[in-house]
py3Dmol code that shows the C-alpha trace and the ligand (Angstrom):
import py3Dmol

protein = """\
ATOM      1  CA  MET A   1    -106.592  33.689-121.239  1.00  0.00           C
ATOM      2  CA  THR A   2    -103.806  36.048-121.494  1.00  0.00           C
ATOM      3  CA  SER A   3    -102.819  39.697-120.548  1.00  0.00           C
ATOM      4  CA  GLN A   4    -100.473  39.823-123.673  1.00  0.00           C
ATOM      5  CA  ASN A   5    -102.059  40.871-127.109  1.00  0.00           C
ATOM      6  CA  LEU A   6    -101.936  37.631-129.294  1.00  0.00           C
ATOM      7  CA  ILE A   7    -102.833  37.837-132.995  1.00  0.00           C
ATOM      8  CA  ILE A   8    -103.684  34.640-134.979  1.00  0.00           C
ATOM      9  CA  ALA A   9    -103.755  34.787-138.786  1.00  0.00           C
ATOM     10  CA  LEU A  10    -106.206  32.622-140.548  1.00  0.00           C
ATOM     11  CA  THR A  11    -106.447  31.605-144.182  1.00  0.00           C
ATOM     12  CA  LYS A  12    -109.842  32.922-145.726  1.00  0.00           C
ATOM     13  CA  GLY A  13    -111.964  30.584-148.000  1.00  0.00           C
ATOM     14  CA  ARG A  14    -112.546  26.800-147.715  1.00  0.00           C
ATOM     15  CA  ILE A  15    -109.863  26.424-144.949  1.00  0.00           C
ATOM     16  CA  LEU A  16    -111.513  28.884-142.655  1.00  0.00           C
ATOM     17  CA  GLU A  17    -114.609  26.718-142.697  1.00  0.00           C
ATOM     18  CA  GLU A  18    -112.696  23.817-141.394  1.00  0.00           C
ATOM     19  CA  THR A  19    -110.531  25.962-139.095  1.00  0.00           C
ATOM     20  CA  LEU A  20    -113.395  27.869-137.167  1.00  0.00           C
ATOM     21  CA  PRO A  21    -114.789  24.747-135.764  1.00  0.00           C
ATOM     22  CA  LEU A  22    -111.370  23.490-134.315  1.00  0.00           C
ATOM     23  CA  PHE A  23    -110.726  26.941-132.874  1.00  0.00           C
ATOM     24  CA  ARG A  24    -114.315  26.936-131.269  1.00  0.00           C
ATOM     25  CA  GLN A  25    -113.382  23.549-129.520  1.00  0.00           C
ATOM     26  CA  ALA A  26    -110.292  25.117-128.397  1.00  0.00           C
ATOM     27  CA  ASP A  27    -112.358  27.843-126.912  1.00  0.00           C
ATOM     28  CA  ILE A  28    -111.472  30.531-129.323  1.00  0.00           C
ATOM     29  CA  VAL A  29    -114.545  32.071-130.753  1.00  0.00           C
ATOM     30  CA  PRO A  30    -114.878  35.132-132.952  1.00  0.00           C
ATOM     31  CA  LYS A  31    -117.386  37.621-131.687  1.00  0.00           C
ATOM     32  CA  GLU A  32    -119.112  37.942-135.055  1.00  0.00           C
ATOM     33  CA  ASP A  33    -119.664  35.933-138.137  1.00  0.00           C
ATOM     34  CA  ILE A  34    -116.358  35.934-140.045  1.00  0.00           C
ATOM     35  CA  SER A  35    -117.614  34.186-143.032  1.00  0.00           C
ATOM     36  CA  ASN A  36    -120.247  37.085-143.823  1.00  0.00           C
ATOM     37  CA  SER A  37    -118.032  39.985-143.039  1.00  0.00           C
ATOM     38  CA  ARG A  38    -115.715  42.017-145.159  1.00  0.00           C
ATOM     39  CA  LYS A  39    -113.585  43.082-142.039  1.00  0.00           C
ATOM     40  CA  LEU A  40    -110.039  41.650-141.865  1.00  0.00           C
ATOM     41  CA  ILE A  41    -109.542  41.493-138.136  1.00  0.00           C
ATOM     42  CA  PHE A  42    -111.785  40.056-135.455  1.00  0.00           C
ATOM     43  CA  GLU A  43    -112.376  40.274-131.700  1.00  0.00           C
ATOM     44  CA  THR A  44    -112.790  37.043-129.983  1.00  0.00           C
ATOM     45  CA  ASN A  45    -114.406  35.809-126.592  1.00  0.00           C
ATOM     46  CA  HIS A  46    -110.708  36.537-125.076  1.00  0.00           C
ATOM     47  CA  GLU A  47    -110.090  40.272-124.796  1.00  0.00           C
ATOM     48  CA  ASN A  48    -106.413  39.910-125.900  1.00  0.00           C
ATOM     49  CA  VAL A  49    -106.872  37.285-128.752  1.00  0.00           C
ATOM     50  CA  LYS A  50    -107.639  38.717-132.238  1.00  0.00           C
ATOM     51  CA  LEU A  51    -108.128  36.697-135.460  1.00  0.00           C
ATOM     52  CA  MET A  52    -106.955  38.088-138.722  1.00  0.00           C
ATOM     53  CA  VAL A  53    -108.430  36.641-141.924  1.00  0.00           C
ATOM     54  CA  ILE A  54    -106.212  36.775-144.860  1.00  0.00           C
ATOM     55  CA  ARG A  55    -105.015  34.942-148.041  1.00  0.00           C
ATOM     56  CA  GLY A  56    -103.150  31.731-147.258  1.00  0.00           C
ATOM     57  CA  SER A  57    -100.009  32.746-149.200  1.00  0.00           C
ATOM     58  CA  ASP A  58     -99.734  35.855-146.972  1.00  0.00           C
ATOM     59  CA  VAL A  59     -99.930  33.970-143.664  1.00  0.00           C
ATOM     60  CA  PRO A  60     -96.337  32.984-143.611  1.00  0.00           C
ATOM     61  CA  THR A  61     -95.130  36.519-144.300  1.00  0.00           C
ATOM     62  CA  TYR A  62     -97.342  38.119-141.467  1.00  0.00           C
ATOM     63  CA  VAL A  63     -96.115  35.244-139.116  1.00  0.00           C
ATOM     64  CA  GLU A  64     -92.405  35.460-140.105  1.00  0.00           C
ATOM     65  CA  PHE A  65     -92.387  39.067-139.417  1.00  0.00           C
ATOM     66  CA  GLY A  66     -94.224  38.867-136.184  1.00  0.00           C
ATOM     67  CA  SER A  67     -97.300  41.095-137.217  1.00  0.00           C
ATOM     68  CA  ALA A  68     -99.027  37.764-136.430  1.00  0.00           C
ATOM     69  CA  ASP A  69     -98.075  35.548-133.588  1.00  0.00           C
ATOM     70  CA  MET A  70     -99.369  32.482-135.046  1.00  0.00           C
ATOM     71  CA  GLY A  71    -101.066  31.369-138.327  1.00  0.00           C
ATOM     72  CA  VAL A  72    -102.963  28.678-140.052  1.00  0.00           C
ATOM     73  CA  THR A  73    -102.010  28.006-143.632  1.00  0.00           C
ATOM     74  CA  GLY A  74    -101.618  24.987-146.270  1.00  0.00           C
ATOM     75  CA  LYS A  75     -98.367  23.152-146.147  1.00  0.00           C
ATOM     76  CA  ASP A  76     -98.149  23.843-149.897  1.00  0.00           C
ATOM     77  CA  LEU A  77     -97.748  27.445-149.145  1.00  0.00           C
ATOM     78  CA  ILE A  78     -95.414  27.011-146.227  1.00  0.00           C
ATOM     79  CA  LEU A  79     -93.140  24.818-148.494  1.00  0.00           C
ATOM     80  CA  GLU A  80     -93.355  27.422-151.360  1.00  0.00           C
ATOM     81  CA  TYR A  81     -92.570  30.290-148.927  1.00  0.00           C
ATOM     82  CA  GLY A  82     -89.587  28.153-147.747  1.00  0.00           C
ATOM     83  CA  SER A  83     -88.763  30.017-144.578  1.00  0.00           C
ATOM     84  CA  GLU A  84     -86.999  28.602-141.504  1.00  0.00           C
ATOM     85  CA  GLU A  85     -88.009  31.640-139.526  1.00  0.00           C
ATOM     86  CA  PHE A  86     -90.996  30.300-137.894  1.00  0.00           C
ATOM     87  CA  TYR A  87     -92.124  26.881-136.200  1.00  0.00           C
ATOM     88  CA  GLU A  88     -94.596  24.377-137.509  1.00  0.00           C
ATOM     89  CA  PRO A  89     -95.665  22.791-134.260  1.00  0.00           C
ATOM     90  CA  LEU A  90     -99.137  21.428-135.362  1.00  0.00           C
ATOM     91  CA  ASP A  91    -100.815  19.608-138.223  1.00  0.00           C
ATOM     92  CA  LEU A  92    -104.587  20.468-137.968  1.00  0.00           C
ATOM     93  CA  LYS A  93    -105.271  17.572-140.470  1.00  0.00           C
ATOM     94  CA  ILE A  94    -107.835  19.554-142.530  1.00  0.00           C
ATOM     95  CA  ALA A  95    -107.990  20.619-146.035  1.00  0.00           C
ATOM     96  CA  THR A  96    -106.027  17.489-147.029  1.00  0.00           C
ATOM     97  CA  CYS A  97    -104.716  17.007-150.647  1.00  0.00           C
ATOM     98  CA  ARG A  98    -101.631  16.173-152.618  1.00  0.00           C
ATOM     99  CA  LEU A  99     -99.190  18.180-154.499  1.00  0.00           C
ATOM    100  CA  MET A 100     -98.365  16.350-157.638  1.00  0.00           C
ATOM    101  CA  THR A 101     -96.988  16.540-161.019  1.00  0.00           C
ATOM    102  CA  ALA A 102     -99.438  15.735-163.797  1.00  0.00           C
ATOM    103  CA  GLU A 103     -99.060  14.985-167.446  1.00  0.00           C
ATOM    104  CA  PRO A 104    -101.505  14.374-170.469  1.00  0.00           C
ATOM    105  CA  ALA A 105    -103.059  10.903-170.365  1.00  0.00           C
ATOM    106  CA  VAL A 106    -102.042  10.702-173.901  1.00  0.00           C
ATOM    107  CA  SER A 107     -98.644  12.056-173.790  1.00  0.00           C
ATOM    108  CA  ASN A 108     -97.344  14.569-176.246  1.00  0.00           C
ATOM    109  CA  PRO A 109     -93.759  14.182-177.493  1.00  0.00           C
ATOM    110  CA  VAL A 110     -91.547  16.176-174.948  1.00  0.00           C
ATOM    111  CA  SER A 111     -89.349  18.858-176.146  1.00  0.00           C
ATOM    112  CA  ASP A 112     -85.655  18.425-175.003  1.00  0.00           C
ATOM    113  CA  ARG A 113     -86.243  20.305-171.851  1.00  0.00           C
ATOM    114  CA  LEU A 114     -89.366  19.356-169.769  1.00  0.00           C
ATOM    115  CA  ARG A 115     -91.496  22.529-169.712  1.00  0.00           C
ATOM    116  CA  VAL A 116     -93.501  22.596-166.336  1.00  0.00           C
ATOM    117  CA  ALA A 117     -96.329  25.055-165.687  1.00  0.00           C
ATOM    118  CA  THR A 118     -97.032  25.745-162.076  1.00  0.00           C
ATOM    119  CA  LYS A 119     -97.818  28.445-159.563  1.00  0.00           C
ATOM    120  CA  PHE A 120     -95.342  26.682-156.906  1.00  0.00           C
ATOM    121  CA  THR A 121     -92.215  27.671-158.624  1.00  0.00           C
ATOM    122  CA  ASN A 122     -89.922  27.382-155.714  1.00  0.00           C
ATOM    123  CA  ILE A 123     -91.178  23.785-154.845  1.00  0.00           C
ATOM    124  CA  THR A 124     -91.013  22.741-158.364  1.00  0.00           C
ATOM    125  CA  LYS A 125     -87.468  24.055-158.996  1.00  0.00           C
ATOM    126  CA  LYS A 126     -86.331  22.259-155.929  1.00  0.00           C
ATOM    127  CA  TYR A 127     -88.185  18.901-156.697  1.00  0.00           C
ATOM    128  CA  PHE A 128     -86.673  18.657-160.125  1.00  0.00           C
ATOM    129  CA  ALA A 129     -83.223  19.983-159.109  1.00  0.00           C
ATOM    130  CA  GLU A 130     -83.176  17.152-156.479  1.00  0.00           C
ATOM    131  CA  ARG A 131     -83.706  14.536-159.278  1.00  0.00           C
ATOM    132  CA  GLY A 132     -81.162  16.145-161.308  1.00  0.00           C
ATOM    133  CA  LYS A 133     -83.647  17.020-164.104  1.00  0.00           C
ATOM    134  CA  GLN A 134     -83.354  20.523-166.073  1.00  0.00           C
ATOM    135  CA  ILE A 135     -86.708  21.986-166.644  1.00  0.00           C
ATOM    136  CA  GLU A 136     -88.163  25.024-168.119  1.00  0.00           C
ATOM    137  CA  LEU A 137     -90.333  26.599-165.569  1.00  0.00           C
ATOM    138  CA  ILE A 138     -93.575  28.300-166.676  1.00  0.00           C
ATOM    139  CA  LYS A 139     -95.277  30.491-163.985  1.00  0.00           C
ATOM    140  CA  LEU A 140     -99.086  30.676-164.152  1.00  0.00           C
ATOM    141  CA  ASN A 141    -101.481  31.640-161.431  1.00  0.00           C
ATOM    142  CA  GLY A 142    -104.412  29.517-162.310  1.00  0.00           C
ATOM    143  CA  ALA A 143    -106.037  27.252-164.793  1.00  0.00           C
ATOM    144  CA  LEU A 144    -102.850  25.146-165.042  1.00  0.00           C
ATOM    145  CA  GLU A 145    -104.682  22.283-166.367  1.00  0.00           C
ATOM    146  CA  LEU A 146    -105.068  23.901-169.619  1.00  0.00           C
ATOM    147  CA  ALA A 147    -101.474  24.543-170.388  1.00  0.00           C
ATOM    148  CA  PRO A 148    -100.579  21.101-171.820  1.00  0.00           C
ATOM    149  CA  SER A 149    -103.394  20.726-174.040  1.00  0.00           C
ATOM    150  CA  LEU A 150    -102.609  24.269-175.453  1.00  0.00           C
ATOM    151  CA  GLY A 151     -99.030  23.253-176.019  1.00  0.00           C
ATOM    152  CA  LEU A 152     -97.686  25.588-173.229  1.00  0.00           C
ATOM    153  CA  ALA A 153     -96.320  22.840-171.067  1.00  0.00           C
ATOM    154  CA  ASP A 154     -95.444  19.210-170.982  1.00  0.00           C
ATOM    155  CA  SER A 155     -96.274  18.925-167.493  1.00  0.00           C
ATOM    156  CA  ILE A 156     -97.938  20.656-164.578  1.00  0.00           C
ATOM    157  CA  VAL A 157     -97.262  20.673-160.789  1.00  0.00           C
ATOM    158  CA  ASP A 158    -100.518  21.344-158.928  1.00  0.00           C
ATOM    159  CA  ILE A 159    -102.936  20.460-156.071  1.00  0.00           C
ATOM    160  CA  VAL A 160    -104.895  17.399-156.399  1.00  0.00           C
ATOM    161  CA  ASP A 161    -107.980  16.531-154.187  1.00  0.00           C
ATOM    162  CA  THR A 162    -110.622  14.477-155.944  1.00  0.00           C
ATOM    163  CA  GLY A 163    -108.716  14.301-159.442  1.00  0.00           C
ATOM    164  CA  LYS A 164    -111.705  15.534-161.219  1.00  0.00           C
ATOM    165  CA  THR A 165    -110.129  18.684-162.479  1.00  0.00           C
ATOM    166  CA  LEU A 166    -107.232  16.601-163.934  1.00  0.00           C
ATOM    167  CA  LYS A 167    -109.491  14.080-165.431  1.00  0.00           C
ATOM    168  CA  ALA A 168    -111.754  16.767-167.025  1.00  0.00           C
ATOM    169  CA  ASN A 169    -108.736  18.150-168.730  1.00  0.00           C
ATOM    170  CA  GLY A 170    -107.223  14.972-170.163  1.00  0.00           C
ATOM    171  CA  LEU A 171    -104.406  14.780-167.493  1.00  0.00           C
ATOM    172  CA  GLU A 172    -103.123  12.069-165.116  1.00  0.00           C
ATOM    173  CA  ALA A 173    -101.478  12.570-161.777  1.00  0.00           C
ATOM    174  CA  LYS A 174     -97.984  11.111-162.006  1.00  0.00           C
ATOM    175  CA  GLU A 175     -95.502  11.813-158.896  1.00  0.00           C
ATOM    176  CA  LEU A 176     -96.428  12.773-155.534  1.00  0.00           C
ATOM    177  CA  ILE A 177     -94.334  15.633-154.241  1.00  0.00           C
ATOM    178  CA  ALA A 178     -96.089  16.182-150.915  1.00  0.00           C
ATOM    179  CA  ASN A 179     -99.020  15.428-148.792  1.00  0.00           C
ATOM    180  CA  ILE A 180    -100.723  18.581-148.018  1.00  0.00           C
ATOM    181  CA  SER A 181    -103.003  19.668-144.886  1.00  0.00           C
ATOM    182  CA  SER A 182    -103.154  22.972-142.847  1.00  0.00           C
ATOM    183  CA  ARG A 183    -100.706  23.693-140.284  1.00  0.00           C
ATOM    184  CA  VAL A 184    -100.189  25.857-137.402  1.00  0.00           C
ATOM    185  CA  ILE A 185     -97.274  28.144-137.721  1.00  0.00           C
ATOM    186  CA  VAL A 186     -95.704  30.142-134.901  1.00  0.00           C
ATOM    187  CA  ASN A 187     -93.269  33.156-134.680  1.00  0.00           C
ATOM    188  CA  LYS A 188     -90.143  32.234-133.009  1.00  0.00           C
ATOM    189  CA  ALA A 189     -89.938  35.441-130.840  1.00  0.00           C
ATOM    190  CA  SER A 190     -93.711  35.088-129.878  1.00  0.00           C
ATOM    191  CA  LEU A 191     -93.172  31.474-128.767  1.00  0.00           C
ATOM    192  CA  LYS A 192     -90.448  32.803-126.451  1.00  0.00           C
ATOM    193  CA  ILE A 193     -92.346  35.884-125.125  1.00  0.00           C
ATOM    194  CA  LYS A 194     -95.842  34.533-125.115  1.00  0.00           C
ATOM    195  CA  ASN A 195     -94.942  30.978-124.334  1.00  0.00           C
ATOM    196  CA  ALA A 196     -97.573  30.196-121.890  1.00  0.00           C
ATOM    197  CA  VAL A 197    -100.729  31.185-123.947  1.00  0.00           C
ATOM    198  CA  ILE A 198     -99.415  29.866-127.112  1.00  0.00           C
ATOM    199  CA  GLN A 199     -98.736  26.498-125.539  1.00  0.00           C
ATOM    200  CA  ASP A 200    -102.263  26.613-124.238  1.00  0.00           C
ATOM    201  CA  ILE A 201    -103.732  27.329-127.407  1.00  0.00           C
ATOM    202  CA  LEU A 202    -101.589  24.683-129.200  1.00  0.00           C
ATOM    203  CA  ALA A 203    -102.515  21.859-126.443  1.00  0.00           C
ATOM    204  CA  LYS A 204    -106.322  22.861-126.893  1.00  0.00           C
ATOM    205  CA  LEU A 205    -106.246  22.746-130.677  1.00  0.00           C
ATOM    206  CA  ARG A 206    -104.243  19.477-130.524  1.00  0.00           C
ATOM    207  CA  GLU A 207    -107.001  17.959-128.559  1.00  0.00           C
ATOM    208  CA  ALA A 208    -109.656  19.346-130.967  1.00  0.00           C
ATOM    209  CA  VAL A 209    -107.846  17.715-133.886  1.00  0.00           C
ATOM    210  CA  GLU A 210    -107.758  14.339-132.022  1.00  0.00           C
ATOM    211  CA  ALA A 211    -111.289  14.643-131.174  1.00  0.00           C
ATOM    212  CA  ARG A 212    -112.367  15.346-134.871  1.00  0.00           C
ATOM    213  CA  LEU A 213    -110.424  12.484-136.082  1.00  0.00           C
ATOM    214  CA  SER A 214    -111.890  10.065-133.624  1.00  0.00           C
ATOM    215  CA  ARG A 215    -115.437  11.269-134.437  1.00  0.00           C
ATOM    216  CA  ARG A 216    -114.708  10.214-138.094  1.00  0.00           C
TER     217      ARG A 216
END
"""
ligand_1 = """\
22
PRP
C -107.232 23.374 -156.859
C -106.303 22.917 -157.846
C -106.858 22.221 -158.952
C -108.321 21.651 -157.930
C -108.051 20.224 -157.736
O -108.010 24.756 -157.113
O -105.656 24.024 -158.334
O -107.500 23.109 -159.869
O -108.267 22.462 -156.770
O -109.117 19.701 -157.195
P -109.751 18.133 -157.622
O -108.454 17.369 -157.629
O -110.757 18.110 -156.690
O -110.465 18.408 -158.890
P -108.751 25.412 -156.116
O -110.260 25.333 -156.422
O -108.401 25.295 -154.869
O -108.506 26.889 -156.533
P -107.139 27.641 -157.171
O -107.039 27.446 -158.600
O -107.262 28.976 -156.655
O -105.958 26.883 -156.534
"""
view = py3Dmol.view(width=600, height=400)
view.addModel(protein, "pdb")
view.setStyle({"model": 0}, {"cartoon": {"style": "trace"}})
view.addModel(ligand_1, "xyz")
view.setStyle({"model": 1}, {"stick": {}})
view.zoomTo()
view.show()
């Protein structure tokens, strides 16, 4: 496929399960079972193409600095990372969900400044600033849905898929901040230097995405 080495950073976990079939269809197949391995880097059926499997929030960092040429990660993490230093040429249309604000279904009286709990601090700051709303930002790393009922926050910003987590915690989705899915990102210098092989992979992945959607 290429004589130049190419490293692609994939997001581990649920996204990986949906990413690998698309890569397989694009003729990039890991030599061993990624899901059952503790290794972080994998050989593929192409001698010079390797796959890294890391946390989604680290994919933009590896791609921005060129340690990985390409990556797959969620649009939420790309927005949160907030870099102009890589391209985002392809929406894989997998792992779709929404980034939303949510509040208690039965709302508590709001303190003078809305307290918003989230792990997406950059996105949240920008979203409320663009609407001229001053907020108090509360950074949490998980279990955000508990924050309102325990009096820590008036509102949260989080990923909503089925809405079950919100409902189970007495919360309601309010405003849509962004539709989320997994995207392919590409290091700018890599795209210049390794243009042919990257364009070839993108074209094959694009076909795989279309084929998957037309089967549904
Ligand atoms: C996400 C998100 C919510 C949940 C929403 O968490 O943070 O907790 O999914 O899904 P639902 O609308 O279908 O209930 P995830 O399980 O991805 O783990 P995380 O806490 O690490 O983000």
